[in-house]
N, C-alpha and C positions, 0 to 999 in steps of 0.2 A: 984398099980397093979402091982404086980411082974411078972417075966419074965415067968412064967408058966402060971399066969393068962392072960398075953398077947397073949400067943400063943394057948391057950383054944378059946380065943376069936376071933380069927384069925380064927381058924379052923371052930367055928361054923357058922362065916360070909360067909366062903369059901362054908359051908356044905349047909348053905341056898342059895347060889347063884346053886350050884348044883342042889337042890331041885326044883328050878324055882320058888320060894316064889316072888312075886310081890315086897316088898319094897326091897329085896336084889338081886333079880336075874339079872343075865346077862350070864349066862352059864347053861349047866346041865351035870349029871353024864356021859350022854353016849357023849358028845364030848370032855371032857376032857380039864379042862384049859380056857384059853384065846380064844379057837376055839369055846367056845361056846358063846363068848364076841362078836361075829360077830353082825351086825346090819342086819335086815332081807331086802330082797330085796326091791327095790324101785318099784312102780307103774308106772315110768316113768322117763325119762332123766332128771336129774339134771344137771343145770347150772348156777354157781353162779360166779361173778365176783371175781377176787382175792382181796385182801385187800390191801389197800395203806400203802406205807410207808417202811423203810428201813429193817423192820424185818417181812416184809408180804412174806407169800408163799402160794402157794395152795398145796392142800393133798398131791398131789404125789410127790411134791418138798421136802415135809418133811422127806419122804421116801428116795429120791434121793439122799439128802443132809445131812441126819442124821449124819454121821461121822464128818461132819464140824458145826453141829448145836447141837450138844450133849451138854446139860447142858445152852443153850442160850436163851434168850427169843426171842420166836415167836408170830406173828399174822397171823391168819388165818380164812378166810371168808368162811362160808360154812352153808348148810342146815341141822337142827337137824333130824335126822332119828332115832334116840333110846336115850331114856333115861332111865338110872337105878339109883333111888335116895338111901340115905343113905347107901351105902356100904363102909365100912371101915372110915363112919365119913364124906364121900363125894359123890356128883352126878358127875355119869359117863355118859358123853354125847357123843355121836357119830355123828361126821360132815361129809357130804360129799358135794363136788362141781363141781362134773362132772369129776374131774382129775382122773388119776390113772386107774389101773387094777383090776376090782373086782375078776379076778382069782388068782393074788398074793396077794389080799387083799389091794393093796396101794391106795384104793378108799376112804377108810373108816379111820377116825382119831378119836381116843379116846382122849376125853379130861376130866380131873377132876377138879371140881370145887364146889364151895359153893354155886353158882348161880343155878337157877331153869329155865331153858328154856324149852318151850314145843317143842315137835315133830312138825315140819312142819315150826318153827321160822327160818329165815335166820339172822344168828348172826356172831359177830366177837371175836373169843377166841384168848386172849393174856395169855401166861404162858410160863414155861420152858419146853422145849423140852427134852426128855430122850429118848437115844435109848438102844434098849434090855435091857429095863427094867423088873426085874422078881420079882414080887410078891410072889414066891412059890405056890407050889401045882398045877404047871401046868399052872398058869397064868404069860407067856412071852409075852412083848409086842416090837415088833420091833421099833415101834415109838410110843409115849404117852406125851401129853401135860399136865403138872401137875400145879397145883396150880393155874389154869386160872380164869381170869375174863371173863365172857362171856354177851355181850352186843348187843340187835339189832342195 
């Protein structure tokens, strides 16, 4: 596919996201980019223990230490609160562990993966953390973990 074709495919994917289609959706036109990618409010408090190991962080620590963790491998243990499948060839998984501030958005970590966890699963995601990742069209993530393996 040439560059124009890739650009059109990206725009179609983002348009599908904006339209709220089930296979594509994690945003909507009114919300503007990654703001629409926020996970829904949980029904109760979440409390998940931190992953084990030298590369282990809780969700809020990934935001606090993003400058030092940029392009480094991290492991995060959390509860799956949202999954958006097949967007740009990846599954987009939202993890929460009870840490962070929902008002500041530091309680929710987005992870991209080929794995297929279910909402409610408690998992460990291990992948490369990126700070200020910009996918274009308003989809900017302060912190995202990409190419992760997600295991129960």
